[in-house]
TIZA-961487 format. One record per residue: x, y, z of N, C-alpha, C in turn. Coordinates in steps of 0.2 Angstrom, whole numbers, padded with zeros to 4 digits, always signed. Each point is the difference from the previous one (the first is absolute). Last residue first. Layout:
<rs>
XYZXYZXYZ/...
</rs>
This chain:
<rs>
+0263+0119+0162+0001+0005-0004+0004-0003-0006/-0019-0012+0016+0007+0001-0001+0001+0006-0005/-0021-0014+0009+0003+0006+0004+0007+0001-0001/-0015-0016-0011+0005-0002+0005+0003+0005+0004/-0016+0005-0016-0003-0006+0004+0005-0002+0005/+0007+0015-0016-0004+0004+0005-0003-0006+0004/+0013-0007-0017+0004+0003+0005-0004+0003+0005/-0011-0009-0018+0003-0005+0004+0004+0003+0006/-0008+0014-0017-0006-0002+0004+0003-0006+0005/+0015+0009-0016-0001+0005+0006-0006-0003+0004/+0006-0013-0019+0005+0000+0005-0001+0005+0006/-0015+0000-0018-0001-0006+0004+0006+0000+0005/+0001+0017-0015-0006+0001+0004-0001-0006+0005/+0018+0000-0017+0001+0004+0006-0006+0001+0005/+0004-0022-0016-0003+0006-0001+0001+0004+0006/+0018-0018-0005-0007+0000+0002-0003+0007+0000/+0021-0013-0013-0002+0005+0004-0007+0000+0001/+0014-0014-0014-0001-0002+0007-0002+0005+0004/+0000-0008-0028+0001+0006+0005-0002-0002+0007/+0005-0021-0014-0001+0007-0002+0000+0005+0005/+0003-0024+0004+0006+0003-0004-0002+0007-0003/-0005-0020+0019-0003+0006-0002+0005+0004-0004/+0005-0021+0011-0004-0001-0006-0004+0006-0003/+0015+0001+0019+0004-0002-0006-0004-0002-0006/-0010+0005+0021+0003+0006-0002+0004-0001-0007/-0010-0018+0013-0005+0004-0003+0003+0006-0004/+0014-0014+0013-0003-0004-0006-0005+0005-0004/+0008+0007+0021+0005+0001-0005-0002-0003-0007/-0015-0002+0018+0001+0007-0002+0005+0001-0005/-0002-0022+0010-0006+0002-0004+0000+0007-0003/+0020-0007+0014-0003-0005-0005-0005+0003-0004/+0011+0013+0016+0005-0003-0003-0002-0005-0005/-0016+0011+0014+0003+0005-0004+0006-0003-0004/-0012-0015+0014-0004+0003-0005+0003+0005-0004/+0012-0009+0018-0001-0005-0005-0005+0003-0005/+0004+0013+0019+0006-0001-0004-0001-0005-0006/-0018+0004+0014+0002+0006-0003+0006-0001-0004/-0007-0018+0014-0005+0001-0006+0002+0006-0004/+0012-0003+0020+0002-0006-0005-0005+0001-0006/-0004+0015+0018+0006+0001-0002+0002-0005-0006/-0020-0004+0012+0000+0006-0004+0006+0002-0004/+0000-0018+0016-0004-0001-0006+0000+0006-0005/+0009+0004+0021+0005-0005-0004-0004-0002-0007/-0013+0013+0016+0006+0004-0003+0004-0005-0004/-0016-0011+0012-0003+0004-0005+0005+0004-0004/+0007-0012+0019-0001-0004-0006-0004+0004-0006/+0004+0011+0020+0006-0001-0003-0001-0005-0006/-0018+0005+0014+0001+0006-0005+0007-0001-0003/-0018-0016+0012+0008+0000-0001+0001+0005-0005/-0021+0000+0018+0002-0001-0007+0008+0001-0001/-0011+0002+0021+0000-0007-0002+0002-0001-0007/-0001+0022+0012+0005-0005+0003+0000-0007-0003/-0016+0017-0008+0007+0001-0002+0005-0004+0004/-0026-0002-0006+0004-0001+0006+0007+0000-0002/-0018+0008-0014-0004-0003+0005+0004-0002+0006/+0011+0010-0019-0005+0005+0003-0004-0003+0005/+0014-0015-0013+0004+0005+0004-0004+0005+0004/-0011-0014-0015+0002-0004+0006+0004+0004+0004/-0005+0010-0020-0006-0001+0004+0001-0004+0006/+0017+0002-0016-0001+0007+0003-0006-0001+0005/+0005-0018-0013+0005+0001+0005-0001+0006+0004/-0013-0004-0019-0002-0005+0005+0005+0001+0006/+0004+0012-0019-0006+0003+0003-0002-0005+0006/+0017-0007-0014+0003+0006+0004-0006+0003+0004/-0005-0017-0016+0004-0003+0006+0002+0006+0004/-0011+0006-0019-0004-0004+0004+0004-0002+0006/+0012+0011-0016-0004+0005+0003-0005-0004+0005/+0014-0013-0014+0004+0004+0005-0005+0004+0004/-0009-0011-0018+0001-0004+0005+0004+0003+0006/-0005+0013-0020-0006-0002+0004+0002-0004+0006/+0017+0004-0015-0002+0006+0004-0006-0001+0004/+0006-0017-0015+0005+0001+0005-0001+0005+0005/-0014-0002-0019-0002-0005+0005+0006+0000+0005/+0004+0014-0018-0005+0003+0004-0002-0005+0005/+0014-0008-0016+0004+0005+0004-0005+0003+0005/-0009-0015-0016+0004-0004+0005+0004+0005+0005/-0012+0010-0018-0005-0004+0004+0004-0003+0006/+0012+0011-0018-0003+0004+0005-0004-0004+0005/+0015-0006-0020+0000-0003+0007-0004+0004+0005/+0005+0008-0022-0004-0006-0001-0001-0004+0006/+0001+0027-0005+0004-0005+0003-0003-0007+0000/-0005+0024-0009-0003-0006-0002+0004-0006+0002/+0002+0024+0005+0005-0003-0004-0002-0007-0002/-0014+0013+0015+0002+0005-0005+0005-0003-0006/-0005-0013+0020-0006+0000-0005+0001+0005-0006/+0016-0001+0017+0000-0007-0003-0006+0000-0005/+0003+0019+0014+0005+0000-0005+0000-0007-0004/-0015+0003+0018-0002+0004-0006+0006+0000-0005/+0003-0012+0019-0005-0003-0004-0002+0004-0006/+0015+0009+0016+0003-0005-0003-0005-0004-0005/-0009+0016+0015+0004+0003-0005+0004-0005-0005/-0013-0008+0018-0004+0003-0005+0004+0004-0005/+0012-0009+0018-0003-0006-0004-0005+0003-0006/+0008+0015+0017+0006-0002-0005-0003-0005-0005/-0014+0007+0017+0001+0005-0005+0005-0002-0005/-0004-0014+0018-0006+0000-0004+0001+0005-0005/+0017-0002+0016+0000-0006-0005-0006+0001-0004/+0002+0016+0016+0005+0001-0005+0000-0006-0005/-0014-0001+0019-0002+0006-0005+0005+0001-0006/+0006-0015+0018-0006-0003-0004-0002+0005-0005/+0017+0007+0014+0002-0005-0004-0005-0003-0005/-0006+0014+0018+0003+0004-0005+0003-0005-0006/-0009-0010+0020-0006+0003-0004+0003+0005-0006/+0015-0010+0016-0003-0005-0004-0005+0003-0005/+0009+0014+0015+0005-0001-0005-0003-0006-0005/-0012+0006+0019+0000+0005-0004+0004-0001-0006/+0000-0015+0018-0006-0001-0004+0000+0006-0005/+0017+0001+0015+0001-0006-0005-0006-0001-0004/-0001+0016+0017+0004+0002-0005+0002-0005-0006/-0014-0006+0019-0003+0005-0004+0004+0003-0006/+0009-0016+0017-0004-0003-0006-0004+0005-0004/+0024+0006+0012-0007-0002+0002-0004-0002-0006/+0026-0006+0000-0004+0006+0000-0007-0002+0002/+0023-0011-0002-0006-0002+0004-0005+0006+0001/+0021-0002-0013+0000+0004+0006-0006-0001+0004/+0003-0012-0020+0006-0001+0003+0000+0004+0007/-0018+0003-0015+0000-0006+0003+0006-0002+0004/-0001+0020-0012-0005+0000+0005+0000-0006+0004/+0013+0001-0019+0003+0004+0005-0005+0000+0006/-0007-0010-0020+0005-0004+0003+0003+0003+0006/-0015+0012-0013-0004-0005+0004+0005-0004+0004/+0009+0015-0015-0003+0004+0006-0004-0005+0004/+0008-0008-0020+0006+0001+0004-0003+0004+0006/-0015-0003-0017+0001-0007+0004+0006+0001+0004/-0005+0019-0012-0005-0002+0005+0001-0006+0003/+0014+0006-0017+0001+0004+0005-0005-0001+0006/-0002-0012-0021+0006-0002+0004+0001+0004+0006/-0016+0008-0014-0003-0006+0003+0006-0003+0004/+0005+0018-0014-0004+0002+0006-0002-0006+0004/+0011-0004-0020+0005+0003+0005-0004+0002+0006/-0012-0008-0018+0003-0005+0003+0005+0002+0006/-0011+0016-0014-0005-0003+0005+0004-0006+0003/+0012+0011-0017-0001+0005+0006-0005-0004+0005/+0003-0011-0020+0006+0000+0004+0000+0004+0006/-0017+0001-0015-0001-0006+0004+0006-0001+0004/+0000+0018-0015-0006+0001+0005+0000-0006+0005/+0016-0001-0019+0001+0005+0006-0005+0001+0005/+0008-0021-0015-0006+0004+0000+0000+0005+0006/+0017-0017-0002+0000+0005-0006-0006+0004-0002/+0007-0015+0019-0003-0004-0005+0000+0004-0007/+0014-0002+0025-0003+0004-0005-0002-0004-0006/+0012-0008+0020-0008+0000+0001-0003+0004-0006/+0024-0002+0003-0003-0006-0002-0007+0000+0000/+0014+0018+0008-0003+0000-0007-0002-0006-0002/-0002+0003+0026+0005+0000-0005-0003+0001-0007/-0006+0001+0029-0002+0001-0007+0007+0000-0004/-0005-0014+0022+0004+0005-0002-0001+0001-0008/-0014-0009+0023+0001-0001-0007+0004+0006-0003/+0002-0007+0026-0004+0003-0004+0001-0002-0008/+0006-0018+0018+0001+0007-0001-0005+0003-0004/-0001-0023+0016+0001+0003-0007+0001+0007+0001/-0004-0016+0018+0007+0002-0001+0001+0003-0007/-0019-0003+0021+0001+0000-0008+0007+0002-0001/-0017-0009+0022+0006+0002-0003+0000+0000-0007/-0022+0004+0015+0004-0005-0003+0006+0003-0003/-0019+0011+0012+0007+0001+0000+0004-0005-0002/-0026+0012-0004+0003-0006+0001+0008+0001+0000/-0013+0022+0005+0000-0005-0005+0003-0006+0002/-0013+0017+0017+0007+0000-0004-0001-0006-0005/-0018+0018+0013+0002-0007-0002+0006+0000-0004/-0011+0017+0018+0003+0000-0006+0002-0007-0001/
</rs>
C-alpha cells in the first residue's frame, strides 16, 4: 500500500457559505458537491490515506468537474452568455492541468505533490465561483432554470440523487 506525500499543510477545509451561491440552483448544487469532494480530498491527505483512495477521490473530482462544466456551459449557451468562450477556456485549462496532475499521481503517488494539487484546486474553485461564475450569473437575466431532463442526466452521470 503506497501512502501519499506527507508534506505539512496548515490549510483547513473549505467552509461553505452563502457567499458561494450564484443564484442558479442547479449550479449552486454542483458547486456545493465539488467543495464537499475537495474537502474529502483534503481530509484524505491530512490523514496520509493510501494512494488508491486518494486516486479514487481525484477521479471523482475530475468526473464531477467535467459534468459540472458541461452543465454550466449548456446554461451559458442557452442564455447566449457573451463571455462563453473565455469562460469555457478557463474550464478547459483547469481540466488539462488537473488531468496532468492526476496522471503524475497515478504514475508515482509518492513523488506527486498532491497537496499542491489540492491547494491549486481549492484556490481555483473559490476564485472561479466567486469571480467568473458570479459574473456569468449576474449577466443571465432571464429564466435561470435548466431543463429537468438535462439536470437528471447530469445527476445520473455523477451518480447522485
